[in-house]
C-alpha positions in Angstrom: 9.9 7.7 -18.3 7.7 5.1 -16.5 9.2 1.5 -16.8 6.2 0.0 -18.4 6.6 2.6 -21.2 10.1 1.1 -22.1 10.1 -0.6 -25.6 8.6 -4.1 -25.0 10.2 -7.0 -27.1 7.8 -9.2 -28.9 9.5 -12.2 -27.3 10.9 -12.5 -23.7 14.0 -14.1 -22.6 14.2 -15.1 -18.9 17.2 -15.8 -16.7 16.6 -17.3 -13.3 19.5 -17.8 -10.8 19.3 -20.1 -7.7 20.5 -19.5 -4.2 23.8 -21.1 -3.4 26.6 -19.2 -1.4 30.0 -19.8 -2.7 28.6 -22.2 -5.3 26.9 -19.3 -6.9 30.3 -18.6 -8.6 29.4 -21.7 -10.7 26.5 -19.9 -12.3 28.7 -17.0 -13.3 31.0 -19.4 -15.2 28.1 -21.2 -16.8 26.5 -17.9 -17.9 29.9 -16.7 -19.1 30.1 -19.8 -21.4 26.7 -19.2 -22.7 27.0 -15.6 -23.6 30.4 -16.2 -25.1 28.7 -18.6 -27.5 26.4 -15.8 -28.5 28.9 -13.1 -28.8 31.2 -15.2 -31.0 28.6 -14.5 -33.8 28.0 -11.0 -32.9 31.1 -8.8 -33.4 29.3 -5.8 -32.3 28.7 -7.3 -28.8 32.3 -7.9 -27.8 32.7 -5.1 -25.4 32.0 -7.3 -22.5 29.6 -10.1 -21.3 26.7 -8.2 -20.1 23.7 -10.5 -19.5 21.5 -7.5 -19.2 22.0 -7.1 -23.2 20.8 -10.7 -23.9 18.0 -11.1 -21.3 14.8 -9.3 -20.8 14.2 -10.4 -17.3 16.6 -11.5 -14.8 15.2 -13.3 -11.6 17.0 -14.6 -8.5 16.5 -15.8 -4.9 19.1 -15.5 -2.1 22.6 -15.4 -3.5 20.9 -15.5 -7.0 18.9 -12.6 -6.1 22.2 -10.7 -5.2 23.6 -11.6 -8.7 20.5 -10.8 -10.4 20.6 -7.3 -8.9 24.3 -6.8 -9.9 23.8 -8.1 -13.4 20.4 -6.8 -14.1 19.6 -3.6 -12.0 23.3 -2.5 -11.8 24.2 -3.9 -15.4 27.5 -5.2 -14.4 29.5 -7.4 -16.7 30.1 -11.1 -15.6 33.8 -10.2 -14.8 32.9 -7.2 -12.7 30.1 -9.3 -10.9 32.6 -12.2 -10.2 35.3 -9.8 -9.0 32.9 -8.3 -6.4 31.8 -11.6 -5.2 35.4 -13.0 -5.0 36.7 -10.2 -3.0 33.5 -9.6 -0.7 32.1 -13.0 -0.7 33.9 -14.1 2.5 32.5 -11.2 4.4 28.9 -11.4 2.7 28.5 -15.0 4.0 29.0 -14.3 7.8 30.4 -16.9 10.3 28.1 -15.6 13.1 24.7 -17.1 13.2 21.6 -17.2 15.5 22.9 -20.3 17.1 25.7 -18.3 18.9 25.2 -18.9 22.7 25.6 -15.3 23.6 24.4 -12.0 22.1 22.9 -13.6 19.0 20.7 -10.7 18.1 23.6 -8.2 18.2 25.6 -10.8 16.0 23.1 -10.8 13.4 22.7 -7.0 13.2 26.5 -6.9 12.8 26.0 -9.2 9.8 23.4 -6.8 8.2 25.9 -3.9 8.7 28.7 -5.6 7.0 26.4 -6.5 3.9 24.9 -3.0 3.9 28.4 -1.4 3.9 29.7 -3.6 1.1 26.7 -2.8 -1.2 26.9 1.0 -0.5 30.7 0.8 -1.2 30.0 -0.8 -4.6 27.2 1.8 -5.5 29.7 4.5 -4.7 32.5 2.9 -6.8 30.0 2.6 -9.8 29.4 6.5 -9.3 25.8 5.9 -8.0 23.8 7.2 -5.2 24.4 4.8 -2.2 20.6 5.3 -1.4 19.6 4.7 -5.0 16.1 3.0 -5.3 15.7 -0.5 -6.6 12.7 0.6 -8.7 14.3 2.6 -11.6 12.6 5.4 -13.5 15.7 6.6 -15.5 17.5 3.4 -16.5 18.2 3.1 -20.3 18.5 -0.8 -19.9 15.5 -2.8 -21.3 16.4 -5.7 -18.9 14.1 -6.0 -15.8 15.1 -7.4 -12.5 12.9 -9.3 -10.0 14.2 -11.0 -6.8 12.3 -12.9 -4.2 11.7 -12.3 -0.5 9.2 -13.4 2.1 7.2 -12.0 5.0 8.1 -13.9 8.2 4.4 -13.9 9.1 3.5 -15.8 5.8 6.1 -18.0 4.2 3.6 -19.7 1.9 4.1 -17.3 -1.0 7.1 -15.2 -1.9 7.1 -11.5 -2.4 8.5 -10.1 -5.6 10.7 -6.9 -5.5 10.7 -5.5 -9.0 13.0 -2.8 -10.7 10.0 -1.9 -12.8 6.3 -1.7 -12.9 3.8 -3.2 -15.4 0.2 -2.7 -16.2 -0.4 -6.0 -14.2 1.6 -4.6 -11.3 1.6 -0.8 -11.4 2.8 -0.4 -7.8 6.4 -1.2 -6.9 7.5 -1.8 -3.2 9.6 1.0 -2.4 13.1 0.1 -1.2 16.8 1.0 -2.0 19.2 -1.3 -3.9 21.0 -2.4 -0.7 17.6 -3.0 1.1 16.5 -5.3 -1.8 19.9 -7.2 -1.5 19.7 -7.5 2.3 16.0 -8.7 1.9 16.8 -11.5 -0.6 19.8 -12.5 1.4 18.2 -12.4 4.9 18.4 -16.1 5.9 16.9 -16.0 9.5 19.8 -17.8 11.0 22.4 -15.3 9.6 20.6 -12.0 9.2 17.8 -10.1 10.9 14.7 -9.2 8.7 15.0 -6.0 6.6 12.2 -3.6 7.1 10.9 -1.3 4.3 7.7 -0.4 2.2 4.6 1.6 3.1 3.9 0.8 5.9 7.3 -0.7 6.7 7.2 -4.6 6.9 9.8 -7.2 7.5 11.5 -9.2 4.5 13.5 -12.3 4.7 15.1 -14.6 2.2 12.9 -16.9 0.1 15.3 -19.7 0.2 12.8 -22.0 2.2 10.7 -23.3 -0.7 11.8 -20.7 -3.4 15.5 -21.1 -3.7 15.0 -21.9 -7.3 12.9 -18.9 -8.8 12.3 -20.4 -12.3 8.6 -20.9 -11.9 8.0 -17.5 -10.3 10.1 -16.0 -13.2 7.8 -17.7 -15.7 4.8 -16.3 -14.0 6.2 -12.8 -13.8 7.1 -13.0 -17.6 3.4 -13.9 -18.2 2.3 -11.0 -16.2 4.7 -8.5 -18.1 4.2 -10.0 -21.6 2.2 -13.1 -22.3 2.7 -16.7 -22.2 2.9 -17.0 -26.0 5.6 -14.2 -25.9 7.9 -16.3 -23.6 10.8 -17.2 -26.0 13.3 -18.8 -23.8 13.7 -19.7 -20.1 17.3 -20.3 -18.8 17.6 -21.5 -15.2 21.1 -21.9 -13.7 21.5 -24.0 -10.5 24.6 -24.5 -8.3 25.0 -28.1 -8.1 22.8 -31.2 -8.3 22.1 -32.7 -4.8 21.8 -36.4 -4.1 18.3 -38.0 -3.8 16.7 -37.2 -0.4 16.0 -40.5 1.4 13.6 -40.7 4.4 13.7 -44.5 5.2 10.9 -47.0 5.7 10.0 -46.0 9.2 10.9 -43.7 12.0 11.3 -44.7 15.7 10.2 -42.2 18.1 11.1 -43.8 21.4 14.3 -44.0 23.4 17.6 -42.4 22.7 17.7 -43.7 19.2 14.2 -42.3 18.4 15.6 -38.8 19.3 18.2 -39.2 16.6 15.6 -40.4 14.2 13.4 -37.3 15.0 16.5 -35.0 14.2 17.1 -37.1 11.0 13.5 -36.5 10.0 13.7 -32.8 10.6 16.7 -32.7 8.4 15.1 -34.5 5.7 12.2 -32.2 5.8 14.6 -29.2 5.7 16.2 -30.7 2.6 12.8 -31.3 0.9 11.7 -27.8 1.7 15.0 -26.2 0.2 15.3 -28.8 -2.8 16.0 -26.6 -5.8 15.8 -29.5 -8.4 12.1 -30.2 -7.5 11.2 -26.9 -9.1 13.2 -27.9 -12.1 11.3 -31.3 -12.6 8.0 -29.5 -12.2 8.9 -26.7 -14.8 10.4 -29.2 -17.1 7.0 -31.0 -17.5 5.2 -27.7 -17.7 7.5 -26.4 -20.4 7.1 -29.6 -22.4 3.4 -29.4 -22.1 3.3 -25.6 -23.1 5.8 -25.9 -25.8 8.4 -23.5 -24.1 12.1 -23.4 -24.7 13.4 -24.3 -21.3 17.1 -24.9 -20.3 18.4 -26.0 -16.9 22.2 -25.9 -16.3 23.6 -27.2 -13.0 26.9 -28.9 -12.2 26.3 -32.6 -11.5 29.4 -33.5 -9.6 31.6 -31.8 -7.1 29.5 -28.9 -5.8 26.9 -30.6 -3.4 29.4 -31.2 -0.6 30.6 -27.6 -0.6 29.2 -25.7 2.2 27.5 -22.5 1.1 29.7 -20.4 3.4 33.0 -22.0 2.7 34.6 -19.5 0.4 38.2 -21.0 0.7 36.9 -23.7 -1.7 36.1 -21.3 -4.5 38.8 -23.0 -6.7 36.9 -26.4 -6.1 33.8 -24.6 -7.4 35.6 -23.5 -10.6 37.2 -26.9 -11.1 33.9 -28.8 -10.9 32.2 -26.2 -13.2 35.0 -26.5 -15.7 34.7 -30.2 -15.9 30.9 -29.9 -16.3 31.2 -27.6 -19.2 33.4 -30.1 -21.1 30.6 -32.6 -21.1 29.5 -33.1 -24.8 25.8 -32.9 -23.8 26.1 -29.7 -21.8 28.0 -28.1 -24.6 25.3 -29.1 -27.1 22.6 -27.8 -24.8 24.6 -24.5 -24.3 24.9 -23.9 -28.2 21.3 -24.6 -28.7 20.3 -22.2 -25.9 22.6 -19.6 -27.4 21.1 -20.1 -30.9 17.7 -19.4 -29.4 18.9 -16.2 -27.6 20.7 -14.9 -30.6 17.8 -15.5 -32.9 15.5 -13.2 -30.8 17.9 -10.5 -30.2 16.2 -8.3 -33.0 12.8 -9.1 -31.8 11.7 -5.7 -30.5 8.1 -4.5 -31.0 8.5 -1.6 -33.5 6.0 1.3 -33.4 3.9 1.1 -36.6 4.5 3.5 -39.5 2.2 6.5 -39.4 0.3 5.5 -42.4 -0.5 2.2 -40.8 -1.8 3.7 -37.6 -5.4 4.0 -36.9 -6.9 7.4 -36.8 -7.7 7.0 -33.1 -5.3 9.7 -31.5 -4.6 7.4 -28.5 -1.2 7.3 -27.0 1.4 4.8 -28.1 1.4 3.4 -24.6 -1.9 1.6 -25.4 -0.5 -0.1 -28.4 2.6 -1.2 -26.1 0.3 -2.5 -23.6 -1.5 -4.7 -26.2 1.7 -6.7 -26.6 1.0 -8.1 -23.0 -2.4 -9.4 -24.1 -3.4 -11.9 -26.7 -5.1 -10.6 -29.9 -8.9 -11.0 -29.9 -9.6 -14.3 -31.7 -12.0 -12.8 -34.1 -13.3 -15.0 -36.8 -13.3 -13.7 -40.3 -17.0 -14.0 -41.1 -18.1 -13.8 -44.8 -21.4 -12.6 -46.2 -23.5 -14.8 -48.4 -23.2 -13.0 -51.7 -20.6 -12.3 -54.3 -17.4 -14.0 -55.0 -14.8 -11.1 -54.8 -12.9 -9.5 -51.9 -12.5 -6.0 -50.9 -9.1 -4.7 -50.2 -9.8 -4.0 -46.4 -12.9 -5.9 -45.9 -13.6 -9.5 -45.5 -14.0 -12.3 -48.0 -17.4 -12.8 -49.8 -17.9 -16.5 -49.7 -19.9 -18.0 -46.9 -17.8 -21.0 -45.3 -19.7 -20.9 -42.0 -23.3 -20.7 -41.3 -24.4 -17.1 -40.3 -27.0 -18.5 -37.8 -24.3 -20.5 -36.0 -22.1 -17.6 -35.9 -24.6 -15.3 -34.5 -25.5 -17.6 -31.8 -21.9 -18.2 -30.7 -19.8 -15.2 -31.4 -19.0 -12.5 -28.9 -18.2 -8.9 -29.4 -14.9 -7.9 -27.7 -14.6 -4.2 -26.7 -11.4 -2.1 -26.5 -10.9 -3.0 -22.9 -10.6 -6.7 -23.5 -14.0 -7.7 -22.1 -16.5 -9.8 -24.0 -20.2 -9.8 -24.1 -22.8 -11.7 -26.2 -24.4 -10.0 -29.1 -27.6 -10.9 -31.1 -26.7 -9.5 -34.4 -23.2 -9.8 -35.9 -21.8 -7.2 -38.3 -20.1 -9.8 -40.5 -17.4 -7.4 -41.9 -16.5 -5.7 -38.5 -14.7 -8.8 -37.1 -12.5 -9.4 -40.2 -11.7 -5.7 -40.6 -10.5 -5.5 -36.9 -8.5 -8.8 -37.2 -6.7 -7.4 -40.4 -6.2 -4.1 -38.9 -4.4 -5.6 -36.0 -2.4 -7.7 -38.4 -1.0 -4.7 -40.4 -0.4 -2.4 -37.4 1.0 -4.9 -35.0 1.9 -8.3 -36.4 3.7 -7.1 -39.6 6.0 -4.6 -37.8 7.1 -7.3 -35.5 7.9 -9.8 -38.4 9.7 -7.0 -40.1 11.9 -6.2 -37.1 12.9 -10.0 -36.9 13.6 -10.4 -40.6 17.1 -11.3 -41.5 18.9 -10.9 -44.9 19.2 -14.7 -45.3 15.6 -15.6 -44.4 14.0 -17.9 -46.8 10.8 -16.8 -48.5 7.6 -18.5 -47.5 6.1 -20.7 -50.1 2.5 -21.8 -49.7 0.4 -24.4 -51.5 -3.3 -23.8 -51.9 -5.2 -27.2 -52.4 -8.7 -26.0 -53.2 -11.4 -25.3 -55.9 -9.0 -23.5 -58.3 -8.4 -19.8 -59.0 -9.7 -16.8 -60.8 -6.7 -14.8 -61.6 -8.5 -11.6 -62.4 -10.2 -11.3 -59.1 -9.4 -8.4 -56.8 -6.7 -9.0 -54.4 -5.0 -11.6 -56.8 -4.4 -9.6 -59.9 -1.4 -7.6 -58.5 0.2 -10.9 -57.3 0.1 -13.0 -60.5 3.9 -13.1 -60.7 4.0 -14.8 -57.2 1.9 -17.8 -58.3 4.7 -20.1 -59.4 2.5 -23.3 -60.2 -0.9 -23.9 -61.3 -2.2 -27.5 -61.7 -5.8 -28.9 -62.2 -6.0 -32.5 -60.8 -9.9 -32.8 -61.3 -10.0 -32.9 -65.1 -12.5 -30.1 -65.1 -13.7 -28.7 -68.4 -13.0 -25.2 -67.3 -9.4 -26.0 -66.2 -8.2 -23.9 -63.2 -11.1 -21.7 -63.3 -12.8 -21.4 -59.8 -16.5 -22.0 -60.2 -17.2 -22.1 -56.6 -15.1 -19.1 -55.4 -13.5 -20.8 -52.3 -10.1 -21.3 -53.8 -9.9 -17.8 -54.9 -10.8 -16.3 -51.8 -8.5 -18.5 -49.8 -5.7 -17.3 -52.1 -6.7 -13.7 -51.7 -6.6 -14.2 -48.1 -3.1 -15.6 -48.0 -1.9 -12.6 -50.0 -3.4 -10.3 -47.5 -1.7 -11.9 -44.6 1.7 -12.6 -46.4 1.7 -10.2 -49.4 5.3 -11.4 -50.4 4.7 -15.1 -50.3 5.1 -17.5 -53.3 2.1 -19.6 -54.1 1.4 -22.9 -55.7 -2.3 -23.4 -56.5 -3.8 -26.9 -57.1 -7.4 -27.6 -58.0 -8.2 -30.8 -56.1 -12.2 -30.4 -55.9 -14.3 -28.9 -58.5 -17.5 -28.3 -56.3 -18.5 -27.7 -52.8 -18.5 -31.4 -52.0 -15.4 -33.6 -52.0 -15.4 -36.9 -54.0 -13.7 -40.2 -53.5 -10.8 -39.0 -55.7 -10.2 -35.9 -53.7 -7.7 -37.5 -51.2 -6.0 -39.1 -54.2 -5.7 -35.6 -55.7 -4.2 -34.2 -52.5 -1.6 -37.0 -52.4 -0.6 -36.2 -56.0 -0.2 -32.5 -55.0 2.2 -33.3 -52.2 4.4 -35.4 -54.5 4.4 -32.8 -57.2 5.1 -29.7 -55.0 7.4 -31.3 -52.6 
């Protein structure tokens, strides 16, 4: 089974993990706290904290990439992942570096061999092939994994290694699981580049500039699903670092100037590897786009712990524990857990057979449509009549047909649009409702819970004709009818607009409860219309 044929969710939950060495243990403690808050309300999910059950895409860079592979691609529990890192972390973060005065190339190759052996040993322990490919065609897990690397010849943009393919990216870079780990961990001062692919090219860590993969994770989610489907983004850091200070001026002459130049290089390096900069950018973007975005990163106690100092793992745990006790952090974790819990049942269901179109196309095309926006068809209305057909469009003209014919476009099956001169005013509405019945309604049904509150809709319009098609079968769902115009015909709709609006609501939400108010008796509003609307709001509130 190809990975893009796995059941797509109607909403996507994204987990992004920062680079960080020994400080990465902090992200596991934070994640454990978050998932425990979800599991305490789900008795069926207490077999272990598996992030792969709660996220649809796990992204990482550097050490975060290693953890993403362990939790996402290998589907480890948090306890198993932490045990692996605690026992093997000291050898996975080598002491040897490229600054060794002798045989530095040999030293770095030794570091690669140690990491390769550790990963192969883990795969064997999990009863897996040590040469298992990172791209999976057989996994039953719906969680996708993406880690960042770079080509040494172009560090402007990261390279994405995926455990899946999608219709946006149908070709996966071929590498084994251990090669993906080496590539995302290969900091040039500690490891040699890992070569793979067709043709083989070198891969190094994306820690310079992309140690926080959150923005890349959001972009990847949009490529697999779509922006409107991104339900929640959780980014976990490994300590908030102090502000980066440059100073007012830099001397470049004399011995003191030499020290200033080295300090400047250090500041530039800090800026290039600053993980919180991505957080600030994404925070603004998320607020503008209306995304649910959470960032958790220990504020105090981690910044001064070197990435390779595994003897201070207890200090990491202590600082993380103190961070998790803060009131604001606990509130944010609970809110995040509620979002993740609410979207747990949001899988896109295959429509019932009677709701499927007669086109014998494969189900894959329907799944593919979940990654694209529905065509924004405008339900055009013909000029004559005042009734609606069951599957056609409404019969009252609300928009000028000449305007429609000059501005509307026809959207074909492939998603391309082309201008048309003549508009079939029923085709657009029929297509819109067909998409609603076969795609939107199954998603809503899949997410429905027993304690959901029924939708109550107020129609403020020209009245209603209760015997009109599309309304007769729903009379029992109209709980209130009030005429505020003093019309001699009462609630009767002499214009037809209110009747058609009510019928449309029943087509979109057939189980809704409606309250109908007549606030205008003709096509033109009067000075009293706004007063009537205010009276309706008071009555129906």
